[in-house]
Backbone of each chain as ProteinMPNN parsed JSONL, in Angstrom:
{"seq_chain_A": "MWLELIAVFWLLFGLFFYSTGVTGTIRLPDAYARLHASGKVGTMGLLGILLGVGFLVPGSFAKLILLGLFVTLTAPVASHAIAQADKTYSQRQVVARDSSISGKGAQEEIEETEEVEPVKE", "coords_chain_A": {"N_chain_A": [[16.61, 10.438, 26.333], [18.121, 10.764, 24.002], [17.289, 8.51, 22.673], [14.64, 9.174, 22.228], [14.925, 11.302, 20.481], [16.066, 10.004, 18.293], [13.94, 8.349, 17.681], [12.039, 10.272, 16.921], [13.275, 11.229, 14.641], [13.153, 8.927, 12.965], [10.398, 8.633, 12.759], [9.733, 10.967, 11.389], [11.073, 10.424, 9.028], [9.558, 8.218, 8.115], [7.075, 9.492, 7.78], [7.679, 11.291, 5.745], [8.23, 9.519, 3.62], [5.779, 8.22, 3.425], [4.117, 10.369, 2.645], [5.275, 11.011, 0.185], [4.738, 8.658, -1.197], [1.92, 8.62, -1.323], [1.466, 10.956, -2.767], [2.708, 10.26, -5.18], [1.051, 8.17, -5.896], [-1.22, 9.573, -6.555], [-0.393, 11.433, -8.559], [1.173, 10.293, -10.611], [1.396, 9.174, -14.058], [0.562, 6.655, -15.134], [-0.795, 3.322, -14.686], [1.1, 1.397, -14.003], [3.253, 2.943, -13.213], [2.14, 4.161, -10.991], [1.919, 1.93, -9.442], [4.563, 1.438, -8.876], [4.987, 3.611, -7.116], [3.2, 3.045, -4.967], [3.968, 0.517, -4.158], [6.706, 0.423, -3.382], [7.547, 2.867, -2.167], [5.598, 3.356, -0.248], [5.959, 1.117, 1.38], [8.494, 1.692, 2.335], [7.94, 3.961, 3.891], [6.341, 2.777, 5.855], [8.26, 1.153, 7.058], [9.928, 3.081, 8.192], [8.164, 4.224, 10.087], [7.774, 1.972, 11.708], [10.354, 1.571, 12.728], [10.687, 3.92, 14.223], [8.662, 3.625, 16.16], [9.606, 1.341, 17.354], [11.907, 2.315, 18.617], [10.642, 3.924, 20.452], [8.952, 2.242, 22.011], [10.391, -0.173, 23.546], [9.628, -2.686, 24.34], [8.043, -4.064, 22.513], [9.668, -4.57, 20.351], [10.539, -6.781, 18.925], [8.252, -7.848, 17.749], [7.625, -5.751, 16.068], [9.801, -5.796, 14.333], [9.305, -8.246, 13.15], [6.884, -7.683, 11.871], [7.777, -5.724, 10.064], [9.534, -7.263, 8.478], [7.703, -9.05, 7.39], [6.018, -7.363, 5.875], [7.904, -6.32, 4.123], [8.553, -8.609, 2.693], [6.087, -9.323, 1.523], [4.989, -7.17, 0.099], [6.228, -6.707, -2.528], [5.321, -9.038, -3.807], [2.551, -8.684, -3.82], [2.392, -6.37, -5.412], [3.399, -7.335, -7.824], [1.428, -9.224, -8.397], [-0.774, -7.545, -8.811], [0.077, -6.116, -11.084], [0.324, -8.184, -12.956], [-2.303, -9.088, -13.049], [-3.557, -6.841, -14.13], [-2.399, -6.8, -16.672], [-3.287, -9.262, -17.774], [-6.012, -8.8, -17.66], [-6.313, -6.63, -19.455], [-5.563, -7.877, -21.846], [-7.625, -9.751, -22.039], [-9.8, -8.044, -22.367], [-9.175, -6.916, -24.858], [-9.288, -9.15, -26.545], [-11.974, -9.857, -26.283], [-13.203, -7.591, -27.392], [-12.243, -7.609, -30.068], [-13.17, -10.073, -30.979], [-15.874, -9.633, -30.802], [-16.185, -7.721, -32.735], [-15.18, -8.767, -35.219], [-16.129, -11.29, -35.282], [-14.645, -13.594, -35.048], [-12.176, -15.138, -32.959], [-9.53, -13.081, -32.348], [-6.74, -14.066, -32.013], [-4.119, -13.706, -32.794], [-3.542, -11.064, -32.678], [-2.952, -10.198, -30.231], [-0.401, -9.769, -29.291], [0.508, -7.407, -30.465], [-1.094, -5.381, -29.64], [-1.504, -2.601, -27.595], [-2.086, -0.538, -24.802], [-5.469, -0.424, -23.606], [-7.111, 1.716, -22.846], [-6.714, 5.273, -23.231], [-3.987, 7.163, -21.804], [-4.597, 8.886, -18.89], [-4.464, 12.356, -18.249]], "CA_chain_A": [[16.451, 11.647, 25.518], [18.65, 10.517, 22.654], [16.415, 7.521, 22.045], [13.444, 9.856, 21.747], [15.274, 12.092, 19.286], [16.223, 9.042, 17.19], [12.585, 7.917, 17.315], [11.399, 11.365, 16.185], [13.879, 11.247, 13.302], [12.627, 7.849, 12.12], [8.986, 8.898, 12.47], [9.697, 11.963, 10.314], [11.47, 9.668, 7.832], [8.399, 7.458, 7.651], [6.037, 10.408, 7.302], [8.116, 11.809, 4.445], [8.059, 8.519, 2.573], [4.341, 8.012, 3.228], [3.566, 11.486, 1.866], [5.757, 10.869, -1.185], [4.033, 7.547, -1.83], [0.529, 8.998, -1.627], [1.531, 11.928, -3.856], [2.983, 9.529, -6.408], [-0.146, 7.405, -6.243], [-2.182, 10.456, -7.205], [0.06, 12.265, -9.669], [1.885, 9.606, -11.691], [0.447, 9.113, -15.181], [0.147, 5.339, -15.604], [-1.09, 2.385, -13.598], [2.329, 0.723, -13.578], [4.053, 3.927, -12.479], [1.504, 4.287, -9.676], [2.263, 0.715, -8.715], [5.907, 1.716, -8.357], [4.899, 4.489, -5.948], [2.52, 2.457, -3.806], [4.589, -0.718, -3.716], [8.016, 0.558, -2.747], [7.697, 4.04, -1.297], [4.74, 3.156, 0.907], [6.61, 0.152, 2.266], [9.596, 2.39, 3.012], [7.344, 4.775, 4.946], [5.93, 1.894, 6.955], [9.466, 0.715, 7.781], [10.359, 4.194, 9.028], [7.241, 4.306, 11.23], [8.019, 0.828, 12.598], [11.613, 1.803, 13.449], [10.46, 4.942, 15.228], [7.879, 3.055, 17.261], [10.487, 0.407, 18.046], [12.745, 3.058, 19.553], [9.815, 4.473, 21.533], [8.451, 1.167, 22.863], [11.361, -1.263, 23.342], [9.08, -3.979, 24.703], [7.456, -4.755, 21.366], [10.583, -4.357, 19.225], [10.645, -8.021, 18.138], [7.054, -7.977, 16.918], [7.698, -4.743, 15.01], [10.757, -6.306, 13.345], [8.599, -9.307, 12.421], [5.924, -7.02, 10.975], [8.538, -5.112, 8.971], [10.01, -8.325, 7.592], [6.543, -9.597, 6.663], [5.574, -6.401, 4.862], [8.948, -6.241, 3.102], [8.486, -9.791, 1.839], [4.832, -9.522, 0.813], [4.588, -6.041, -0.752], [6.547, -6.939, -3.947], [4.458, -10.1, -4.347], [1.24, -8.084, -4.085], [2.523, -5.464, -6.557], [3.528, -8.179, -9.011], [0.116, -9.82, -8.677], [-1.635, -6.5, -9.37], [0.535, -5.819, -12.445], [-0.011, -9.305, -13.831], [-3.757, -9.093, -13.207], [-3.912, -5.775, -15.064], [-1.98, -7.225, -18.019], [-4.198, -10.309, -18.244], [-7.335, -8.187, -17.844], [-6.281, -5.853, -20.692], [-5.569, -8.813, -22.97], [-8.967, -10.321, -22.157], [-10.676, -7.018, -22.933], [-8.854, -6.774, -26.276], [-9.785, -10.34, -27.223], [-13.433, -9.777, -26.309], [-13.592, -6.542, -28.327], [-11.951, -8.024, -31.43], [-14.051, -11.177, -31.386], [-17.218, -9.103, -30.968], [-16.222, -6.945, -33.977], [-14.949, -9.52, -36.439], [-16.825, -12.543, -35.231], [-13.761, -14.707, -34.716], [-11.194, -14.77, -31.949], [-8.311, -12.54, -32.955], [-5.682, -14.452, -31.071], [-2.767, -13.313, -33.231], [-3.339, -9.628, -32.544], [-2.767, -9.849, -28.817], [0.971, -9.33, -28.991], [0.831, -6.076, -30.959], [-1.967, -4.348, -29.101], [-0.96, -1.975, -26.383], [-3.074, -0.166, -23.798], [-6.845, -0.323, -24.077], [-7.597, 3.078, -22.635], [-5.641, 6.271, -23.288], [-3.442, 7.565, -20.51], [-5.252, 10.092, -18.372], [-3.505, 13.397, -17.869]], "C_chain_A": [[16.941, 11.42, 24.096], [17.816, 9.48, 21.919], [15.16, 8.178, 21.491], [13.747, 10.676, 20.499], [15.454, 11.183, 18.072], [14.858, 8.57, 16.713], [11.863, 8.991, 16.52], [11.962, 11.446, 14.767], [13.283, 10.159, 12.412], [11.149, 8.028, 11.827], [8.847, 9.942, 11.367], [10.087, 11.34, 8.977], [10.274, 8.917, 7.252], [7.292, 8.354, 7.133], [6.389, 10.972, 5.938], [7.867, 10.795, 3.343], [6.583, 8.2, 2.338], [3.738, 9.118, 2.364], [4.001, 11.39, 0.415], [5.017, 9.747, -1.915], [2.609, 7.906, -2.208], [0.501, 10.015, -2.767], [1.812, 11.243, -5.194], [1.801, 8.697, -6.846], [-1.175, 8.292, -6.933], [-1.651, 10.99, -8.525], [0.74, 11.521, -10.804], [0.915, 9.229, -12.814], [-0.14, 7.745, -15.462], [-0.109, 4.419, -14.423], [0.185, 1.712, -13.101], [3.243, 1.667, -12.809], [3.473, 4.15, -11.084], [1.798, 3.076, -8.804], [3.663, 0.818, -8.115], [5.853, 2.563, -7.087], [4.299, 3.765, -4.745], [3.236, 1.218, -3.292], [5.859, -0.523, -2.938], [8.086, 1.701, -1.751], [6.807, 3.932, -0.06], [5.317, 2.172, 1.902], [7.774, 0.792, 3.026], [9.073, 3.291, 4.133], [6.91, 3.944, 6.135], [7.145, 1.419, 7.747], [10.006, 1.822, 8.669], [9.504, 4.338, 10.271], [7.533, 3.183, 12.221], [9.314, 1.008, 13.38], [11.443, 2.846, 14.538], [9.694, 4.422, 16.426], [8.727, 2.055, 18.044], [11.463, 1.102, 18.977], [11.939, 3.632, 20.703], [9.386, 3.396, 22.52], [9.386, -0.026, 22.701], [10.786, -2.64, 23.652], [8.567, -4.777, 23.522], [8.34, -4.605, 20.132], [10.618, -5.582, 18.324], [9.442, -8.188, 17.226], [7.07, -6.947, 15.782], [8.675, -5.171, 13.925], [10.1, -7.39, 12.493], [7.604, -8.72, 11.426], [6.631, -6.371, 9.786], [9.052, -6.138, 7.985], [8.862, -8.88, 6.746], [6.1, -8.657, 5.547], [6.611, -6.285, 3.754], [8.909, -7.442, 2.163], [7.224, -9.818, 0.988], [4.441, -8.362, -0.087], [5.013, -6.22, -2.211], [5.683, -8.014, -4.581], [3.083, -9.534, -4.696], [1.303, -7.152, -5.291], [2.634, -6.252, -7.854], [2.196, -8.813, -9.384], [-0.819, -8.799, -9.295], [-1.247, -6.21, -10.818], [0.157, -6.937, -13.406], [-1.515, -9.402, -14.071], [-4.192, -8.026, -14.193], [-3.556, -6.159, -16.49], [-2.938, -8.269, -18.572], [-5.58, -9.745, -18.518], [-7.382, -7.388, -19.136], [-6.308, -6.771, -21.911], [-6.935, -9.444, -23.159], [-9.946, -9.328, -22.76], [-10.449, -6.888, -24.432], [-9.41, -7.945, -27.064], [-11.304, -10.296, -27.346], [-13.894, -8.736, -27.319], [-13.394, -6.996, -29.772], [-12.883, -9.151, -31.88], [-15.48, -10.69, -31.531], [-17.315, -8.287, -32.256], [-16.183, -7.876, -35.194], [-15.616, -10.893, -36.418], [-15.95, -13.745, -34.969], [-12.714, -14.217, -33.726], [-9.895, -14.324, -32.583], [-7.136, -12.825, -32.039], [-4.326, -13.922, -31.476], [-2.506, -11.829, -33.068], [-3.068, -9.214, -31.112], [-1.394, -9.236, -28.59], [1.218, -7.897, -29.419], [-0.153, -5.025, -30.488], [-1.404, -3.866, -27.774], [-2.1, -1.692, -25.411], [-4.467, -0.073, -24.404], [-7.319, 1.118, -23.982], [-6.439, 4.056, -22.788], [-5.226, 6.711, -21.897], [-4.066, 8.878, -20.087], [-4.205, 11.1, -17.919], [-3.464, 13.577, -16.359]], "O_chain_A": [[16.296, 11.812, 23.123], [17.651, 9.551, 20.702], [14.669, 7.801, 20.427], [12.936, 10.742, 19.575], [15.054, 11.532, 16.962], [14.628, 8.407, 15.514], [11.157, 8.686, 15.559], [11.229, 11.7, 13.812], [12.945, 10.412, 11.256], [10.68, 7.624, 10.763], [7.967, 9.837, 10.512], [9.522, 11.67, 7.934], [10.013, 8.975, 6.051], [6.634, 8.016, 6.149], [5.524, 11.12, 5.075], [7.364, 11.136, 2.273], [6.171, 7.94, 1.207], [2.945, 8.846, 1.462], [3.211, 11.651, -0.492], [4.707, 9.866, -3.101], [2.138, 7.543, -3.286], [-0.373, 9.957, -3.632], [1.226, 11.601, -6.216], [1.568, 8.532, -8.044], [-1.92, 7.826, -7.796], [-2.379, 11.004, -9.517], [0.873, 12.086, -11.89], [-0.264, 8.99, -12.552], [-1.251, 7.664, -15.986], [0.308, 4.7, -13.299], [0.334, 1.482, -11.9], [3.924, 1.256, -11.87], [4.214, 4.308, -10.114], [1.911, 3.186, -7.583], [3.917, 0.352, -7.004], [6.557, 2.295, -6.114], [4.824, 3.857, -3.635], [3.127, 0.894, -2.109], [6.091, -1.211, -1.944], [8.606, 1.551, -0.645], [7.19, 4.352, 1.032], [5.191, 2.351, 3.113], [8.014, 0.485, 4.194], [9.683, 3.378, 5.198], [7.086, 4.348, 7.284], [7.076, 1.295, 8.97], [10.487, 1.557, 9.77], [10.018, 4.545, 11.37], [7.539, 3.406, 13.431], [9.383, 0.649, 14.555], [11.974, 2.698, 15.639], [10.027, 4.733, 17.569], [8.583, 1.936, 19.261], [11.819, 0.551, 20.019], [12.462, 3.813, 21.802], [9.447, 3.606, 23.732], [9.187, -0.827, 21.787], [11.374, -3.655, 23.277], [8.637, -6.006, 23.513], [7.843, -4.522, 19.009], [10.714, -5.455, 17.103], [9.575, -8.613, 16.078], [6.595, -7.221, 14.68], [8.428, -4.947, 12.74], [10.303, -7.453, 11.28], [7.489, -9.187, 10.293], [6.159, -6.45, 8.651], [9.01, -5.909, 6.776], [9.02, -9.145, 5.554], [5.84, -9.087, 4.423], [6.258, -6.166, 2.581], [9.198, -7.312, 0.973], [7.265, -10.282, -0.151], [3.616, -8.555, -0.98], [4.212, -5.907, -3.092], [5.344, -7.922, -5.76], [2.517, -9.862, -5.738], [0.382, -7.135, -6.107], [2.035, -5.884, -8.865], [1.872, -8.924, -10.567], [-1.581, -9.13, -10.203], [-2.113, -6.072, -11.682], [-0.276, -6.681, -14.529], [-1.951, -9.757, -15.166], [-5.088, -8.257, -15.005], [-4.316, -5.881, -17.417], [-3.359, -8.17, -19.724], [-6.247, -10.143, -19.473], [-8.38, -7.448, -19.854], [-6.991, -6.483, -22.893], [-7.373, -9.655, -24.29], [-10.811, -9.695, -23.555], [-11.405, -6.763, -25.198], [-9.954, -7.75, -28.152], [-11.858, -10.653, -28.385], [-14.871, -8.962, -28.033], [-14.273, -6.795, -30.611], [-13.329, -9.174, -33.027], [-16.242, -11.268, -32.307], [-18.401, -8.164, -32.822], [-17.031, -7.792, -36.082], [-15.656, -11.578, -37.44], [-16.467, -14.826, -34.69], [-12.409, -13.026, -33.666], [-9.235, -15.098, -33.276], [-6.61, -11.93, -31.378], [-3.464, -13.705, -30.624], [-1.387, -11.368, -33.289], [-2.966, -8.026, -30.809], [-1.239, -8.305, -27.799], [2.047, -7.215, -28.815], [-0.054, -3.87, -30.904], [-0.902, -4.642, -26.96], [-2.983, -2.53, -25.226], [-4.629, 0.306, -25.564], [-7.866, 1.665, -24.939], [-5.295, 3.702, -22.501], [-6.002, 6.644, -20.944], [-4.062, 9.856, -20.835], [-3.204, 10.75, -17.296], [-2.711, 14.413, -15.858]]}, "seq_chain_B": "MTESLLIQIFTNLTLIVLVGLLIPASYRVITGPRVADRMLGVDMITTLLIGIIVMLSVVSQQSLLVDVALAVAALSFIGTLAVARFVGEGRVF", "coords_chain_B": {"N_chain_B": [[4.69, 3.353, 31.787], [6.087, 6.298, 31.187], [6.005, 9.039, 29.128], [7.714, 11.774, 27.594], [6.693, 15.215, 27.082], [7.214, 16.107, 24.527], [7.321, 13.747, 23.033], [4.71, 12.839, 23.331], [3.179, 14.887, 22.059], [4.298, 14.732, 19.523], [3.794, 12.1, 18.648], [1.004, 12.126, 18.584], [0.617, 14.074, 16.59], [1.774, 12.762, 14.417], [0.02, 10.626, 14.142], [-2.305, 12.01, 13.433], [-1.551, 13.115, 10.97], [-1.146, 10.798, 9.48], [-3.735, 9.704, 9.417], [-4.953, 11.755, 8.012], [-3.705, 11.389, 5.562], [-5.107, 9.332, 4.489], [-7.219, 10.295, 2.998], [-6.359, 11.549, 0.426], [-5.325, 9.144, -0.538], [-7.568, 7.555, -0.837], [-8.728, 8.869, -2.894], [-7.617, 7.865, -5.248], [-8.717, 5.36, -5.261], [-11.421, 5.892, -5.646], [-11.65, 7.378, -8.098], [-10.218, 5.839, -10.006], [-9.046, 5.135, -13.243], [-8.792, 2.545, -14.211], [-8.99, -0.971, -13.321], [-6.715, -1.809, -12.008], [-5.734, 0.501, -10.855], [-7.541, 0.969, -8.796], [-7.079, -1.283, -7.27], [-4.391, -0.961, -6.477], [-4.696, 1.347, -5.054], [-6.203, 0.461, -2.882], [-4.304, -1.222, -1.788], [-2.372, 0.666, -1.024], [-3.87, 2.021, 0.903], [-4.2, 0.041, 2.853], [-1.55, -0.302, 3.6], [-1.11, 2.209, 4.738], [-2.9, 1.909, 6.805], [-1.82, -0.028, 8.47], [0.387, 1.363, 9.488], [-1.075, 3.336, 10.866], [-2.366, 1.826, 12.841], [-0.186, 0.895, 14.301], [0.882, 3.317, 15.219], [-1.266, 4.079, 16.77], [-1.132, 2.209, 18.786], [1.023, 3.212, 20.159], [0.114, 5.716, 21.001], [-2.21, 5.211, 22.516], [-1.074, 3.49, 24.28], [-1.267, 0.67, 24.296], [0.041, -2.314, 23.812], [-1.044, -4.428, 22.574], [-2.116, -3.85, 20.148], [-0.231, -4.103, 18.183], [-0.213, -6.745, 17.426], [-2.68, -6.799, 16.188], [-2.04, -5.219, 13.991], [-0.259, -6.929, 12.697], [-2.044, -9.0, 11.979], [-3.723, -7.589, 10.246], [-1.922, -6.992, 8.211], [-1.31, -9.559, 7.208], [-3.87, -10.426, 6.364], [-4.478, -8.47, 4.456], [-2.588, -8.981, 2.526], [-3.343, -11.561, 1.644], [-5.894, -10.934, 0.711], [-5.335, -9.085, -1.356], [-3.974, -10.753, -3.147], [-6.047, -12.548, -3.757], [-8.003, -10.885, -4.954], [-6.55, -9.951, -7.139], [-6.135, -12.306, -8.544], [-8.768, -12.927, -9.141], [-9.496, -10.758, -10.784], [-7.684, -11.042, -12.857], [-7.847, -13.708, -13.929], [-10.508, -14.293, -13.855], [-11.605, -16.001, -12.045], [-11.357, -17.234, -8.679], [-10.473, -19.608, -7.367]], "CA_chain_B": [[5.618, 4.0, 30.857], [5.834, 7.736, 31.089], [6.703, 9.661, 28.008], [7.837, 13.214, 27.74], [5.653, 15.986, 26.387], [7.59, 16.147, 23.105], [6.926, 12.488, 22.392], [3.241, 12.786, 23.284], [2.693, 15.789, 21.005], [4.745, 14.303, 18.2], [3.077, 10.893, 18.223], [-0.36, 12.514, 18.208], [0.669, 14.744, 15.285], [2.027, 11.743, 13.394], [-1.233, 9.88, 13.934], [-3.247, 12.874, 12.707], [-1.108, 13.229, 9.577], [-1.379, 9.51, 8.806], [-5.166, 9.588, 9.144], [-5.25, 12.696, 6.947], [-3.22, 10.866, 4.285], [-6.062, 8.359, 3.945], [-8.163, 10.947, 2.087], [-5.848, 11.5, -0.945], [-5.14, 7.765, -1.001], [-8.855, 7.021, -1.277], [-9.075, 9.506, -4.172], [-7.241, 6.964, -6.334], [-9.661, 4.232, -5.285], [-12.718, 6.324, -6.164], [-11.583, 7.79, -9.495], [-9.195, 5.179, -10.789], [-9.642, 4.815, -14.545], [-8.767, 1.116, -14.49], [-9.151, -1.807, -12.136], [-5.437, -1.888, -11.305], [-5.588, 1.706, -10.029], [-8.306, 0.781, -7.565], [-6.421, -2.302, -6.456], [-3.2, -0.429, -5.807], [-5.16, 2.289, -4.044], [-6.563, -0.311, -1.684], [-3.031, -1.678, -1.22], [-1.779, 1.824, -0.344], [-4.677, 2.319, 2.093], [-3.903, -0.931, 3.911], [-0.215, 0.025, 4.122], [-1.312, 3.333, 5.655], [-3.676, 1.468, 7.964], [-0.898, -0.718, 9.374], [1.098, 2.425, 10.207], [-2.007, 3.999, 11.791], [-2.61, 0.958, 14.002], [1.034, 0.878, 15.117], [0.95, 4.6, 15.931], [-2.332, 4.083, 17.785], [-0.652, 1.433, 19.924], [1.896, 4.077, 20.954], [-0.638, 6.821, 21.591], [-3.086, 4.705, 23.568], [-0.237, 2.675, 25.164], [-1.697, -0.717, 24.352], [0.918, -3.033, 22.892], [-1.811, -5.493, 21.921], [-2.513, -3.429, 18.802], [0.775, -4.534, 17.22], [-0.707, -8.017, 16.908], [-3.739, -6.45, 15.247], [-1.379, -4.771, 12.77], [0.24, -8.146, 12.028], [-3.178, -9.691, 11.364], [-4.187, -6.785, 9.116], [-0.948, -7.162, 7.133], [-1.484, -10.88, 6.605], [-5.146, -10.512, 5.66], [-4.462, -7.622, 3.268], [-1.806, -9.686, 1.501], [-4.181, -12.62, 1.081], [-6.976, -10.302, -0.031], [-4.815, -8.536, -2.605], [-3.723, -11.872, -4.064], [-7.317, -13.119, -4.214], [-8.647, -9.954, -5.884], [-5.756, -9.925, -8.367], [-6.414, -13.529, -9.293], [-10.136, -12.832, -9.654], [-9.544, -9.817, -11.906], [-6.864, -11.51, -13.962], [-8.266, -14.95, -14.564], [-11.947, -14.443, -13.855], [-12.047, -16.881, -10.973], [-10.389, -17.195, -7.592], [-9.878, -20.929, -7.158]], "C_chain_B": [[5.241, 5.476, 30.714], [6.673, 8.322, 29.966], [6.729, 11.161, 28.201], [6.791, 13.912, 26.875], [5.922, 16.05, 24.891], [7.104, 14.898, 22.384], [5.416, 12.383, 22.295], [2.687, 13.636, 22.142], [3.061, 15.242, 19.629], [4.042, 13.038, 17.735], [1.631, 11.205, 17.863], [-0.391, 13.197, 16.849], [0.898, 13.739, 14.159], [0.773, 10.94, 13.089], [-2.235, 10.701, 13.137], [-2.857, 12.978, 11.236], [-1.36, 11.93, 8.815], [-2.856, 9.312, 8.491], [-5.57, 10.56, 8.042], [-4.766, 12.221, 5.593], [-4.148, 9.811, 3.703], [-6.968, 8.99, 2.89], [-7.608, 11.033, 0.651], [-5.554, 10.091, -1.443], [-6.458, 7.166, -1.467], [-9.353, 7.72, -2.533], [-8.762, 8.579, -5.335], [-8.176, 5.762, -6.399], [-10.973, 4.657, -5.934], [-12.644, 6.607, -7.658], [-10.423, 7.132, -10.21], [-9.753, 4.823, -12.15], [-9.668, 3.319, -14.838], [-8.909, 0.338, -13.181], [-7.857, -1.831, -11.324], [-5.214, -0.67, -10.426], [-6.336, 1.548, -8.711], [-7.635, -0.245, -6.66], [-5.192, -1.756, -5.753], [-3.555, 0.67, -4.833], [-5.544, 1.599, -2.748], [-5.305, -0.832, -0.993], [-2.344, -0.546, -0.44], [-2.541, 2.137, 0.944], [-4.376, 1.308, 3.2], [-2.502, -0.73, 4.467], [-0.279, 1.192, 5.099], [-1.986, 2.87, 6.947], [-2.806, 0.711, 8.968], [-0.095, 0.306, 10.182], [0.214, 3.125, 11.218], [-2.222, 3.143, 13.034], [-1.38, 0.917, 14.91], [1.191, 2.19, 15.885], [-0.117, 4.696, 17.025], [-1.924, 3.259, 18.998], [0.324, 2.233, 20.765], [1.082, 5.118, 21.694], [-1.516, 6.332, 22.74], [-2.38, 3.752, 24.522], [-0.803, 1.285, 25.388], [-0.862, -1.487, 23.327], [0.22, -4.213, 22.227], [-2.095, -5.157, 20.467], [-1.468, -3.786, 17.75], [0.392, -5.885, 16.614], [-1.84, -7.805, 15.916], [-3.139, -5.994, 13.92], [-0.811, -5.954, 11.99], [-0.891, -8.878, 11.313], [-3.687, -8.928, 10.155], [-3.233, -6.94, 7.935], [-1.134, -8.502, 6.434], [-2.773, -10.953, 5.796], [-5.171, -9.638, 4.415], [-3.656, -8.267, 2.156], [-2.649, -10.77, 0.832], [-5.298, -12.021, 0.224], [-6.524, -9.72, -1.351], [-4.541, -9.643, -3.612], [-5.028, -12.441, -4.617], [-7.995, -12.209, -5.224], [-7.882, -9.899, -7.2], [-6.012, -11.173, -9.207], [-7.82, -13.503, -9.887], [-10.217, -11.902, -10.855], [-8.798, -10.383, -13.11], [-7.452, -12.704, -14.673], [-9.767, -15.175, -14.551], [-12.486, -15.38, -12.796], [-10.958, -16.869, -9.897], [-9.693, -18.539, -7.453], [-9.81, -21.711, -8.472]], "O_chain_B": [[4.188, 5.817, 30.176], [7.884, 8.116, 29.885], [5.879, 11.737, 28.881], [6.108, 13.293, 26.06], [4.994, 16.049, 24.082], [6.555, 14.967, 21.285], [4.889, 11.895, 21.295], [1.848, 13.185, 21.362], [2.26, 15.278, 18.695], [3.723, 12.909, 16.553], [1.086, 10.61, 16.933], [-1.291, 12.952, 16.044], [0.302, 13.843, 13.087], [0.493, 10.614, 11.935], [-2.933, 10.171, 12.273], [-3.717, 12.935, 10.356], [-1.742, 11.956, 7.645], [-3.199, 8.809, 7.422], [-6.431, 10.241, 7.222], [-5.339, 12.595, 4.569], [-3.995, 9.43, 2.542], [-7.436, 8.299, 1.985], [-8.308, 10.632, -0.278], [-5.535, 9.861, -2.652], [-6.473, 6.354, -2.392], [-10.286, 7.243, -3.179], [-9.528, 8.501, -6.296], [-8.403, 5.209, -7.474], [-11.576, 3.887, -6.683], [-13.488, 6.128, -8.415], [-9.705, 7.8, -10.954], [-10.842, 4.256, -12.224], [-10.488, 2.867, -15.637], [-8.942, 0.912, -12.092], [-7.894, -1.869, -10.094], [-4.584, -0.771, -9.374], [-5.843, 1.935, -7.652], [-7.624, -0.097, -5.438], [-4.965, -2.043, -4.578], [-2.813, 0.918, -3.882], [-5.25, 2.087, -1.657], [-5.241, -0.882, 0.236], [-1.81, -0.76, 0.648], [-1.933, 2.478, 1.959], [-4.305, 1.684, 4.37], [-2.267, -0.953, 5.655], [0.383, 1.192, 6.137], [-1.688, 3.367, 8.034], [-3.028, 0.799, 10.175], [0.086, 0.154, 11.39], [0.672, 3.476, 12.306], [-2.258, 3.661, 14.15], [-1.506, 0.906, 16.134], [1.582, 2.189, 17.052], [0.101, 5.312, 18.069], [-2.322, 3.572, 20.12], [0.456, 1.977, 21.961], [1.32, 5.38, 22.873], [-1.565, 6.952, 23.802], [-2.992, 3.254, 25.467], [-0.823, 0.779, 26.51], [-1.044, -1.326, 22.12], [0.819, -4.916, 21.414], [-2.292, -6.05, 19.644], [-1.768, -3.778, 16.556], [0.641, -6.138, 15.435], [-1.956, -8.53, 14.928], [-3.652, -6.33, 12.852], [-0.877, -5.978, 10.761], [-0.725, -9.325, 10.178], [-4.045, -9.535, 9.146], [-3.674, -7.012, 6.787], [-1.119, -8.571, 5.205], [-2.783, -11.474, 4.681], [-5.801, -9.997, 3.42], [-3.989, -8.126, 0.98], [-2.667, -10.885, -0.394], [-5.609, -12.533, -0.852], [-7.225, -9.833, -2.357], [-4.838, -9.494, -4.798], [-5.112, -12.777, -5.798], [-8.508, -12.682, -6.238], [-8.493, -9.811, -8.265], [-6.095, -11.1, -10.433], [-8.043, -13.992, -10.995], [-10.91, -12.198, -11.83], [-9.234, -10.22, -14.249], [-7.547, -12.71, -15.9], [-10.259, -16.127, -15.157], [-13.699, -15.536, -12.664], [-9.802, -16.542, -10.164], [-8.464, -18.605, -7.424], [-9.337, -22.847, -8.49]]}, "name": "protein", "num_of_chains": 2, "seq": "MWLELIAVFWLLFGLFFYSTGVTGTIRLPDAYARLHASGKVGTMGLLGILLGVGFLVPGSFAKLILLGLFVTLTAPVASHAIAQADKTYSQRQVVARDSSISGKGAQEEIEETEEVEPVKEMTESLLIQIFTNLTLIVLVGLLIPASYRVITGPRVADRMLGVDMITTLLIGIIVMLSVVSQQSLLVDVALAVAALSFIGTLAVARFVGEGRVF"}
């Protein structure tokens, strides 16, 4: 009985963090801020769900721990890869636009250009 | 394995809420203004999908689905890295 109550608590914990992560993914203003929501809060929700299921089904506790460790290790790497891809993509867009306007590659203007598109409300 | 009525109702409700959370997560994939928004939306959807598969293994009482969740986690990580490299550098390999 107490194990089930602990499992219900951790499942509610995971649901709360999942809902917060999805809400942040929708409502935050910038791509990097949304990355913060989906990378960390979603992983926390998954860890809560995994702990709750581990208390419910003790037979597969080791595999759930392995899954939690794997997701905890790989989610920051994926978020970093997405952020770096967005940065490189924006710089490539800026270089293509400037070279199409002025006819020569504006390599020295990369450092002082910021976002390509305005931030959506 | 016999579970009590509270656990049955609660695990089914959790599964329903997790599947319902897929809809606002796919909103960011559809109307993301940039490529990074769509990529992180797909990342969020796969994180939700791992939780859905694990909850489905509790509801349908098949512990084989945890291995499926492990495979989905590994493949989503590889896929996210490949798409990020393709968007960033213009090529995968």
